[in-house]
TORKOL-4160 file (C-alpha; in steps of 0.2 Angstrom, whole numbers, padded with zeros to 4 digits, m for minus):
288
<pt num="1" X="m0097" Y="m0019" Z="0035"/>
<pt num="2" X="m0097" Y="m0006" Z="0021"/>
<pt num="3" X="m0109" Y="m0003" Z="0007"/>
<pt num="4" X="m0106" Y="m0004" Z="m0011"/>
<pt num="5" X="m0097" Y="0012" Z="m0018"/>
<pt num="6" X="m0089" Y="0008" Z="m0035"/>
<pt num="7" X="m0099" Y="0010" Z="m0051"/>
<pt num="8" X="m0096" Y="m0006" Z="m0061"/>
<pt num="9" X="m0098" Y="m0008" Z="m0079"/>
<pt num="10" X="m0095" Y="m0026" Z="m0081"/>
<pt num="11" X="m0077" Y="m0026" Z="m0074"/>
<pt num="12" X="m0070" Y="m0010" Z="m0070"/>
<pt num="13" X="m0052" Y="m0003" Z="m0072"/>
<pt num="14" X="m0045" Y="0001" Z="m0055"/>
<pt num="15" X="m0029" Y="0011" Z="m0058"/>
<pt num="16" X="m0038" Y="0026" Z="m0051"/>
<pt num="17" X="m0044" Y="0020" Z="m0034"/>
<pt num="18" X="m0044" Y="0004" Z="m0025"/>
<pt num="19" X="m0050" Y="m0013" Z="m0032"/>
<pt num="20" X="m0068" Y="m0019" Z="m0030"/>
<pt num="21" X="m0069" Y="m0031" Z="m0015"/>
<pt num="22" X="m0078" Y="m0048" Z="m0018"/>
<pt num="23" X="m0086" Y="m0059" Z="m0004"/>
<pt num="24" X="m0077" Y="m0076" Z="m0006"/>
<pt num="25" X="m0090" Y="m0090" Z="m0005"/>
<pt num="26" X="m0102" Y="m0076" Z="m0002"/>
<pt num="27" X="m0093" Y="m0071" Z="0014"/>
<pt num="28" X="m0088" Y="m0087" Z="0023"/>
<pt num="29" X="m0080" Y="m0078" Z="0037"/>
<pt num="30" X="m0097" Y="m0073" Z="0043"/>
<pt num="31" X="m0109" Y="m0087" Z="0039"/>
<pt num="32" X="m0107" Y="m0105" Z="0031"/>
<pt num="33" X="m0099" Y="m0104" Z="0014"/>
<pt num="34" X="m0110" Y="m0103" Z="m0001"/>
<pt num="35" X="m0126" Y="m0104" Z="0010"/>
<pt num="36" X="m0142" Y="m0095" Z="0009"/>
<pt num="37" X="m0137" Y="m0086" Z="0026"/>
<pt num="38" X="m0121" Y="m0081" Z="0018"/>
<pt num="39" X="m0129" Y="m0074" Z="0002"/>
<pt num="40" X="m0142" Y="m0065" Z="0013"/>
<pt num="41" X="m0128" Y="m0057" Z="0023"/>
<pt num="42" X="m0118" Y="m0051" Z="0008"/>
<pt num="43" X="m0134" Y="m0044" Z="0000"/>
<pt num="44" X="m0139" Y="m0035" Z="0016"/>
<pt num="45" X="m0122" Y="m0028" Z="0019"/>
<pt num="46" X="m0121" Y="m0021" Z="0002"/>
<pt num="47" X="m0104" Y="m0030" Z="m0003"/>
<pt num="48" X="m0097" Y="m0024" Z="m0019"/>
<pt num="49" X="m0095" Y="m0041" Z="m0026"/>
<pt num="50" X="m0101" Y="m0059" Z="m0022"/>
<pt num="51" X="m0092" Y="m0075" Z="m0027"/>
<pt num="52" X="m0100" Y="m0092" Z="m0026"/>
<pt num="53" X="m0095" Y="m0109" Z="m0032"/>
<pt num="54" X="m0107" Y="m0119" Z="m0044"/>
<pt num="55" X="m0107" Y="m0138" Z="m0046"/>
<pt num="56" X="m0119" Y="m0146" Z="m0059"/>
<pt num="57" X="m0126" Y="m0163" Z="m0054"/>
<pt num="58" X="m0128" Y="m0177" Z="m0066"/>
<pt num="59" X="m0146" Y="m0172" Z="m0070"/>
<pt num="60" X="m0142" Y="m0154" Z="m0074"/>
<pt num="61" X="m0147" Y="m0146" Z="m0057"/>
<pt num="62" X="m0135" Y="m0132" Z="m0051"/>
<pt num="63" X="m0130" Y="m0131" Z="m0033"/>
<pt num="64" X="m0118" Y="m0120" Z="m0023"/>
<pt num="65" X="m0104" Y="m0130" Z="m0016"/>
<pt num="66" X="m0085" Y="m0126" Z="m0015"/>
<pt num="67" X="m0080" Y="m0144" Z="m0020"/>
<pt num="68" X="m0086" Y="m0157" Z="m0032"/>
<pt num="69" X="m0088" Y="m0169" Z="m0017"/>
<pt num="70" X="m0101" Y="m0167" Z="m0004"/>
<pt num="71" X="m0091" Y="m0164" Z="0012"/>
<pt num="72" X="m0096" Y="m0176" Z="0027"/>
<pt num="73" X="m0088" Y="m0164" Z="0039"/>
<pt num="74" X="m0099" Y="m0150" Z="0034"/>
<pt num="75" X="m0115" Y="m0159" Z="0029"/>
<pt num="76" X="m0127" Y="m0171" Z="0038"/>
<pt num="77" X="m0143" Y="m0180" Z="0033"/>
<pt num="78" X="m0159" Y="m0173" Z="0040"/>
<pt num="79" X="m0159" Y="m0185" Z="0055"/>
<pt num="80" X="m0141" Y="m0179" Z="0059"/>
<pt num="81" X="m0133" Y="m0195" Z="0053"/>
<pt num="82" X="m0117" Y="m0194" Z="0042"/>
<pt num="83" X="m0118" Y="m0192" Z="0024"/>
<pt num="84" X="m0108" Y="m0201" Z="0011"/>
<pt num="85" X="m0094" Y="m0190" Z="0002"/>
<pt num="86" X="m0105" Y="m0190" Z="m0014"/>
<pt num="87" X="m0097" Y="m0185" Z="m0031"/>
<pt num="88" X="m0109" Y="m0171" Z="m0035"/>
<pt num="89" X="m0107" Y="m0172" Z="m0054"/>
<pt num="90" X="m0111" Y="m0190" Z="m0055"/>
<pt num="91" X="m0126" Y="m0188" Z="m0042"/>
<pt num="92" X="m0144" Y="m0183" Z="m0046"/>
<pt num="93" X="m0151" Y="m0169" Z="m0036"/>
<pt num="94" X="m0164" Y="m0180" Z="m0028"/>
<pt num="95" X="m0150" Y="m0188" Z="m0018"/>
<pt num="96" X="m0147" Y="m0171" Z="m0010"/>
<pt num="97" X="m0164" Y="m0169" Z="m0003"/>
<pt num="98" X="m0163" Y="m0169" Z="0016"/>
<pt num="99" X="m0145" Y="m0165" Z="0017"/>
<pt num="100" X="m0140" Y="m0150" Z="0027"/>
<pt num="101" X="m0123" Y="m0141" Z="0028"/>
<pt num="102" X="m0115" Y="m0128" Z="0039"/>
<pt num="103" X="m0123" Y="m0134" Z="0055"/>
<pt num="104" X="m0107" Y="m0136" Z="0064"/>
<pt num="105" X="m0093" Y="m0124" Z="0068"/>
<pt num="106" X="m0080" Y="m0121" Z="0054"/>
<pt num="107" X="m0062" Y="m0124" Z="0059"/>
<pt num="108" X="m0057" Y="m0112" Z="0046"/>
<pt num="109" X="m0069" Y="m0098" Z="0052"/>
<pt num="110" X="m0073" Y="m0100" Z="0070"/>
<pt num="111" X="m0081" Y="m0083" Z="0071"/>
<pt num="112" X="m0094" Y="m0087" Z="0057"/>
<pt num="113" X="m0112" Y="m0091" Z="0062"/>
<pt num="114" X="m0117" Y="m0109" Z="0063"/>
<pt num="115" X="m0133" Y="m0112" Z="0053"/>
<pt num="116" X="m0138" Y="m0128" Z="0046"/>
<pt num="117" X="m0147" Y="m0127" Z="0029"/>
<pt num="118" X="m0150" Y="m0137" Z="0013"/>
<pt num="119" X="m0138" Y="m0134" Z="m0001"/>
<pt num="120" X="m0143" Y="m0118" Z="m0010"/>
<pt num="121" X="m0147" Y="m0120" Z="m0029"/>
<pt num="122" X="m0144" Y="m0108" Z="m0043"/>
<pt num="123" X="m0163" Y="m0102" Z="m0044"/>
<pt num="124" X="m0163" Y="m0099" Z="m0025"/>
<pt num="125" X="m0147" Y="m0089" Z="m0026"/>
<pt num="126" X="m0153" Y="m0079" Z="m0041"/>
<pt num="127" X="m0169" Y="m0074" Z="m0031"/>
<pt num="128" X="m0158" Y="m0068" Z="m0016"/>
<pt num="129" X="m0146" Y="m0058" Z="m0026"/>
<pt num="130" X="m0160" Y="m0050" Z="m0036"/>
<pt num="131" X="m0162" Y="m0039" Z="m0021"/>
<pt num="132" X="m0144" Y="m0033" Z="m0022"/>
<pt num="133" X="m0138" Y="m0016" Z="m0029"/>
<pt num="134" X="m0138" Y="m0016" Z="m0048"/>
<pt num="135" X="m0120" Y="m0013" Z="m0048"/>
<pt num="136" X="m0115" Y="m0028" Z="m0037"/>
<pt num="137" X="m0103" Y="m0039" Z="m0047"/>
<pt num="138" X="m0108" Y="m0057" Z="m0047"/>
<pt num="139" X="m0094" Y="m0070" Z="m0049"/>
<pt num="140" X="m0098" Y="m0088" Z="m0053"/>
<pt num="141" X="m0084" Y="m0100" Z="m0050"/>
<pt num="142" X="m0087" Y="m0115" Z="m0060"/>
<pt num="143" X="m0082" Y="m0132" Z="m0053"/>
<pt num="144" X="m0085" Y="m0141" Z="m0069"/>
<pt num="145" X="m0070" Y="m0151" Z="m0076"/>
<pt num="146" X="m0064" Y="m0154" Z="m0094"/>
<pt num="147" X="m0071" Y="m0172" Z="m0093"/>
<pt num="148" X="m0088" Y="m0166" Z="m0089"/>
<pt num="149" X="m0102" Y="m0163" Z="m0101"/>
<pt num="150" X="m0098" Y="m0145" Z="m0103"/>
<pt num="151" X="m0113" Y="m0142" Z="m0115"/>
<pt num="152" X="m0125" Y="m0148" Z="m0101"/>
<pt num="153" X="m0115" Y="m0138" Z="m0088"/>
<pt num="154" X="m0116" Y="m0122" Z="m0099"/>
<pt num="155" X="m0134" Y="m0123" Z="m0103"/>
<pt num="156" X="m0139" Y="m0128" Z="m0085"/>
<pt num="157" X="m0130" Y="m0112" Z="m0078"/>
<pt num="158" X="m0131" Y="m0099" Z="m0091"/>
<pt num="159" X="m0149" Y="m0105" Z="m0097"/>
<pt num="160" X="m0155" Y="m0102" Z="m0080"/>
<pt num="161" X="m0145" Y="m0086" Z="m0078"/>
<pt num="162" X="m0151" Y="m0078" Z="m0094"/>
<pt num="163" X="m0169" Y="m0082" Z="m0091"/>
<pt num="164" X="m0168" Y="m0073" Z="m0074"/>
<pt num="165" X="m0162" Y="m0057" Z="m0084"/>
<pt num="166" X="m0153" Y="m0050" Z="m0069"/>
<pt num="167" X="m0147" Y="m0032" Z="m0070"/>
<pt num="168" X="m0131" Y="m0035" Z="m0061"/>
<pt num="169" X="m0115" Y="m0038" Z="m0070"/>
<pt num="170" X="m0107" Y="m0055" Z="m0069"/>
<pt num="171" X="m0092" Y="m0066" Z="m0075"/>
<pt num="172" X="m0087" Y="m0084" Z="m0074"/>
<pt num="173" X="m0071" Y="m0091" Z="m0068"/>
<pt num="174" X="m0062" Y="m0108" Z="m0070"/>
<pt num="175" X="m0044" Y="m0115" Z="m0070"/>
<pt num="176" X="m0049" Y="m0125" Z="m0086"/>
<pt num="177" X="m0049" Y="m0117" Z="m0103"/>
<pt num="178" X="m0061" Y="m0130" Z="m0110"/>
<pt num="179" X="m0074" Y="m0124" Z="m0097"/>
<pt num="180" X="m0072" Y="m0106" Z="m0101"/>
<pt num="181" X="m0073" Y="m0109" Z="m0120"/>
<pt num="182" X="m0089" Y="m0119" Z="m0117"/>
<pt num="183" X="m0097" Y="m0106" Z="m0107"/>
<pt num="184" X="m0092" Y="m0092" Z="m0119"/>
<pt num="185" X="m0098" Y="m0102" Z="m0134"/>
<pt num="186" X="m0115" Y="m0106" Z="m0126"/>
<pt num="187" X="m0117" Y="m0087" Z="m0122"/>
<pt num="188" X="m0113" Y="m0082" Z="m0140"/>
<pt num="189" X="m0126" Y="m0095" Z="m0146"/>
<pt num="190" X="m0139" Y="m0085" Z="m0135"/>
<pt num="191" X="m0133" Y="m0068" Z="m0140"/>
<pt num="192" X="m0124" Y="m0064" Z="m0124"/>
<pt num="193" X="m0106" Y="m0060" Z="m0121"/>
<pt num="194" X="m0099" Y="m0070" Z="m0106"/>
<pt num="195" X="m0084" Y="m0062" Z="m0098"/>
<pt num="196" X="m0072" Y="m0075" Z="m0091"/>
<pt num="197" X="m0057" Y="m0076" Z="m0080"/>
<pt num="198" X="m0044" Y="m0090" Z="m0079"/>
<pt num="199" X="m0039" Y="m0096" Z="m0062"/>
<pt num="200" X="m0020" Y="m0098" Z="m0063"/>
<pt num="201" X="m0010" Y="m0107" Z="m0059"/>
<pt num="202" X="m0017" Y="m0123" Z="m0052"/>
<pt num="203" X="m0005" Y="m0135" Z="m0045"/>
<pt num="204" X="m0009" Y="m0152" Z="m0036"/>
<pt num="205" X="m0005" Y="m0154" Z="m0018"/>
<pt num="206" X="m0004" Y="m0144" Z="m0003"/>
<pt num="207" X="0002" Y="m0126" Z="m0005"/>
<pt num="208" X="0018" Y="m0124" Z="0005"/>
<pt num="209" X="0033" Y="m0113" Z="0004"/>
<pt num="210" X="0040" Y="m0123" Z="m0011"/>
<pt num="211" X="0024" Y="m0123" Z="m0020"/>
<pt num="212" X="0022" Y="m0104" Z="m0018"/>
<pt num="213" X="0040" Y="m0102" Z="m0025"/>
<pt num="214" X="0036" Y="m0113" Z="m0040"/>
<pt num="215" X="0020" Y="m0103" Z="m0044"/>
<pt num="216" X="0029" Y="m0087" Z="m0042"/>
<pt num="217" X="0043" Y="m0093" Z="m0054"/>
<pt num="218" X="0032" Y="m0096" Z="m0068"/>
<pt num="219" X="0032" Y="m0078" Z="m0072"/>
<pt num="220" X="0022" Y="m0065" Z="m0082"/>
<pt num="221" X="0025" Y="m0073" Z="m0099"/>
<pt num="222" X="0017" Y="m0089" Z="m0093"/>
<pt num="223" X="0002" Y="m0080" Z="m0087"/>
<pt num="224" X="m0001" Y="m0071" Z="m0103"/>
<pt num="225" X="0001" Y="m0087" Z="m0113"/>
<pt num="226" X="m0011" Y="m0096" Z="m0102"/>
<pt num="227" X="m0024" Y="m0082" Z="m0103"/>
<pt num="228" X="m0022" Y="m0081" Z="m0122"/>
<pt num="229" X="m0024" Y="m0100" Z="m0124"/>
<pt num="230" X="m0040" Y="m0099" Z="m0114"/>
<pt num="231" X="m0047" Y="m0084" Z="m0123"/>
<pt num="232" X="m0051" Y="m0076" Z="m0106"/>
<pt num="233" X="m0054" Y="m0058" Z="m0102"/>
<pt num="234" X="m0044" Y="m0059" Z="m0086"/>
<pt num="235" X="m0035" Y="m0070" Z="m0074"/>
<pt num="236" X="m0038" Y="m0074" Z="m0055"/>
<pt num="237" X="m0021" Y="m0075" Z="m0047"/>
<pt num="238" X="m0017" Y="m0082" Z="m0030"/>
<pt num="239" X="m0012" Y="m0067" Z="m0020"/>
<pt num="240" X="0004" Y="m0074" Z="m0012"/>
<pt num="241" X="0012" Y="m0076" Z="m0029"/>
<pt num="242" X="0006" Y="m0060" Z="m0038"/>
<pt num="243" X="0019" Y="m0046" Z="m0040"/>
<pt num="244" X="0013" Y="m0029" Z="m0041"/>
<pt num="245" X="0022" Y="m0025" Z="m0057"/>
<pt num="246" X="0015" Y="m0040" Z="m0065"/>
<pt num="247" X="m0003" Y="m0035" Z="m0061"/>
<pt num="248" X="0000" Y="m0018" Z="m0068"/>
<pt num="249" X="0007" Y="m0026" Z="m0084"/>
<pt num="250" X="m0008" Y="m0038" Z="m0086"/>
<pt num="251" X="m0020" Y="m0023" Z="m0083"/>
<pt num="252" X="m0010" Y="m0013" Z="m0097"/>
<pt num="253" X="m0014" Y="m0028" Z="m0108"/>
<pt num="254" X="m0032" Y="m0025" Z="m0105"/>
<pt num="255" X="m0035" Y="m0040" Z="m0094"/>
<pt num="256" X="m0045" Y="m0040" Z="m0078"/>
<pt num="257" X="m0035" Y="m0046" Z="m0063"/>
<pt num="258" X="m0043" Y="m0054" Z="m0047"/>
<pt num="259" X="m0032" Y="m0058" Z="m0032"/>
<pt num="260" X="m0038" Y="m0072" Z="m0021"/>
<pt num="261" X="m0040" Y="m0076" Z="m0006"/>
<pt num="262" X="m0035" Y="m0061" Z="0004"/>
<pt num="263" X="m0040" Y="m0066" Z="0022"/>
<pt num="264" X="m0025" Y="m0059" Z="0031"/>
<pt num="265" X="m0031" Y="m0041" Z="0036"/>
<pt num="266" X="m0014" Y="m0033" Z="0033"/>
<pt num="267" X="m0012" Y="m0041" Z="0016"/>
<pt num="268" X="m0030" Y="m0035" Z="0012"/>
<pt num="269" X="m0026" Y="m0017" Z="0017"/>
<pt num="270" X="m0010" Y="m0018" Z="0007"/>
<pt num="271" X="m0017" Y="m0024" Z="m0009"/>
<pt num="272" X="m0031" Y="m0012" Z="m0008"/>
<pt num="273" X="m0018" Y="0000" Z="m0016"/>
<pt num="274" X="m0014" Y="m0012" Z="m0031"/>
<pt num="275" X="m0020" Y="m0009" Z="m0049"/>
<pt num="276" X="m0030" Y="m0025" Z="m0048"/>
<pt num="277" X="m0048" Y="m0027" Z="m0054"/>
<pt num="278" X="m0054" Y="m0035" Z="m0038"/>
<pt num="279" X="m0049" Y="m0043" Z="m0022"/>
<pt num="280" X="m0057" Y="m0059" Z="m0016"/>
<pt num="281" X="m0059" Y="m0062" Z="0003"/>
<pt num="282" X="m0069" Y="m0072" Z="0015"/>
<pt num="283" X="m0070" Y="m0056" Z="0026"/>
<pt num="284" X="m0076" Y="m0042" Z="0013"/>
<pt num="285" X="m0082" Y="m0031" Z="0027"/>
<pt num="286" X="m0065" Y="m0030" Z="0036"/>
<pt num="287" X="m0058" Y="m0017" Z="0023"/>
<pt num="288" X="m0063" Y="0001" Z="0029"/>
């Protein structure tokens, strides 16, 4: 696992050298996703960027979880009994006490450590990453949807974030323009510029060969229209549908470009030569 080497001023241009590498879900290839153990591993390893997923509960608590639903295959009650697949945005934080996640092997990441821990909340995450290098890029992927109370979500996340006064640069991402608008607006009301990236495209259903072909066929003009409508500073593209020339064109427009999720080691090495801003991978220590 390598140490951070790139100097980051918010999000950097990467045409001169390789893109920055972000630890997806804090490095789910090495420890349970979005867990305290994963964040500690990412900080100790000096990964250049750390991406985590944030869900806001009904009472305004913020927890790290990849999905809006608590996964009964990953999480159990304190006594080891199964948990209900709770919808976190409609659940109060008190209902999550005694729940542990990551205590069983992950079928997606068989080499990751097995560590059962309570869901990590945003204040706990902030205290962990405070120990990281000041240049570490912190990426907050928001799981709020357009039908949620976005003022509550923005205040819950950014109010806590601004109060912590971390030196590390950060940005937020979402597939929903409404979410990005709400977070930028809240940031502006507090005197902060919040950089945003639109996750694009988002299609329902499983990603098969036809789905990839459809995504790729949408083209550069569609990406630019979507990013402009969202008012975003950049776009997070699924790597399988990204074309090198399109990434270069987006960068020429002054946009940040993140590519996700590059878990194939050959693809990760190949895309290290692309003009993207950052590469997002569950195995950030696998790129020399």
